[in-house]
N, C-alpha and C positions, 0 to 999 in steps of 0.2 A: 200462758204460753206466750211465746214471743212472736214478733212479726217478721222475723228473718226466715226466708224460705229455706227449706231443707235442701241441702246439697246431697246428691247421692254419694254414697261412700265409694271411693275408688278402691279397687282391689289393689292390693300391693303387687307391684311388678316383680316378677321372679328375676333372680340374678341371671346374667347373660350366659352363664355356664349351665344353667338349669335345662331340664328336658322340655319344659314348656315354652321356651323362647323361640320365636319365629322372626326372621328378618322381614323388613318391610318389602313388599313386592311392588314392582313397577313394570310398566309396559315397555317391552324391548322390540325394536323393529326387526323384521326378518333379515338375515344377511343377504346382501346383493349377490346375485349369481356371479360366479367367477367368469373372467373373460374367456372367450373361446380361443383355443389354441390353433384353430384352422388358419387364420391369417399369418401367424408366425411360421407355421409349417409350410404354407404356400410361399412365403418369402424365402425360406431356406431352400426349398426345392427350385425356385426360380434362380437363386444365386448359384446353386450347384449346376443347373442346366446351362446357364450362361457361361460358367467357367468351363464346362466340358465342351461347349460349342466353340469358345474362343481357342481352346487347346487344339481342337480338330482343325479349325481354320488356320492356325499357326503352323501346324504340322503339314497341312496340304500346301501352304505357301512355301514352306521350307523345301518340300519335295520338288515342287515346280522349279524353284530356284536352283536346286541341285541338278536337275536335268538341264536347265539352261546353261549352267556353268560347265557341265560335261560337254554339251554341244559347242560351246565357245572354245573349249580347250581343243576339241577335234578340229575346229576351223582354224585355230591358231597354229596347230601342227601342220595342217595342209598349206597354210600361207607361208610358214617357215620353210617347208620343203620347196615351194614355188620360188621363194626369195633366193634360196641356195642355188636352184637350177638357173635362175636368171643371172645370178652373180657368176656362175661358171660360164654362161654364154658370153657375158661381158668380158671376162678374162680371156676366153678363146678368141673372141672377135678383136680384142685389143692386141693380140700378138703381132709381131712384125711381119710374119709370113702372111697372115690373114689380111693385114692392112695393105700389103703390097698387092695381093690378089684383087682386093676390092678397088684399089686405085687404078689398076690396069683395066678392070672391068668397066669403069666409067670413063676411060680414055686418057688418063693421066700418064705422063712419061717419066721415066726415072731421071733424076738430075744428073748432069755430067759431073765435072770436077767441082768440088766445093771450094769456094773462096771465102775468105774472111776479110772484113773491112776493119782496119784499125783507125778509128776516128781521131784519136789523139795525135797520131803521126801522119794521118792522111795517106796511108798506104794500103795496098791490097795484098794479102797473103794468099798464095796459091800459084797455079800456073799462069803464064802471061798471055793467055788467050784473050782476045778482044771481048769486052762485055757487049751485051746487046745495046745498040745505040752508039757504040764507039766505032769509029771508022778507021 
């Protein structure tokens, strides 16, 4: 006999398509649990709430501005009426009859004959009455 140790005989491997073929198995880690959707939902809800709040504040601000514009238009109409009334008073008080009455009320006297000085000729146009200071 020989001194070579006997090797066990290997069984012939079956072809890959055969029924006895099994793939090598390996250890697989368990899948990590999926992220929670709660933070995303809370973010969406906070964006929606802030948008609704900003629309509400904008609408309230526009309504307040609308009331202020309305009040300013009413005040402008009143001031316009007052300006027209004052303009009519100025026109009435500037009339010649009213000016004469006011002048007489404060002690002014009507002027006598009106004379005109012609400086280029050195003459007086009008009646020949003596002027104040002329003798």
